[in-house]
N, C-alpha and C positions, 0 to 999 in steps of 0.2 A: 495905279497907285493904291496902296492898301489903306483901308480905313482903320486898321488895327495899330496900336502903338508898337514901336519897335523894341520896347523894353523886353528883355528875355523873360519868358514865362515857362514854367514846368508844372506838369500835372501828372501825378501817379495814380493809376487805376488798379483795382483788384477785382477779380471776378469771383474766384473760389466757389463757395456754396450759395452765393447770393443769386437772387432772381435776375439781376442785371449788374453789370460792372458798377463799382462805386469809387468815388474819389477818396483816396487815402492820404494824399499829400499834395500840396501845391505851393508854389513860390514865384516871386517876381524878382527881377534884377539880379544882383550878385548871388542871392540865395538860390535862385533858379539855376544859375551856372554851377554852383556847388552841388546842388541836387543832381544835375545832369552828370557831372563828373563822378559823383558817388555811384550813380547807377552804372556808368561805364566800368568803373573799377570793380563793381560787384558782379559784372556780367549780365546786368538787367537790360534787355533790349529797350532802346529808346528811338523815337522817330521825331523829326522836326516837322511839325504841321501847325503853322501859326494860327490859321483860322479855327481849327479844332481846339487848340490849347486856349485860345481866347474865349470860346464858348464854354469849355469845361472849367475854365478859371472863374467863371461866374457862379459855379456851384459851390456849396459849402462842403466841408469835410464830412465824409460818410454819406453824402447824397448819392443816390443811384443816378446813373445817366438817364436823361429823358429818352423816350422811345424814338424821337426823331433823329437821334444820334446812333441808334443801334447798328445800322449798316456801316457807318464810318468807323465806329469803334470795333466792330466785328472784323473788319478787314485788317485793322492794326493788330488786334489780338491774334488773329490767324497767322499773320506775319511773325509776331513775337513767338508764338508756339513753334512754328516751323523753324525759325532761327535757333531756338533753344533745343530743337530735336524732340519736342514733346508733341503729343497728339491729345485731342480732347478725350476725356473718359467716355468709353462706350459701354453700354449695358450689355451683359452677356446675351448671346443669341438664344432664343427659345429653341426647344427641340424641333418645332416645325420649321423655323428659319434655318437651323442647321441642316435639316433633311433636304430642304430646297437647295441650299448652297452645295451640298454634297452630291446632289442628283446630276 
């Protein structure tokens, strides 16, 4: 049995140029359902993970996620990137790396 309330909760994260993902929106109840529907309509990947949304829901807007959640959030962000057909930005290879690759 879960220790978390069954009230719907939604938390939106943004990574962008930040050192770590940060909370950009959160809601509970009917507003969370509306937020989830809006994300679906806009093609924004969403995942249902009650435990993680409960913990992230305790953060304030614009808070960066704590280090102990990096792995869990990284897995979700990787899934969202892949689902969207995106890949993380990669820095250009140096000439040494290019030479090794081409050898």
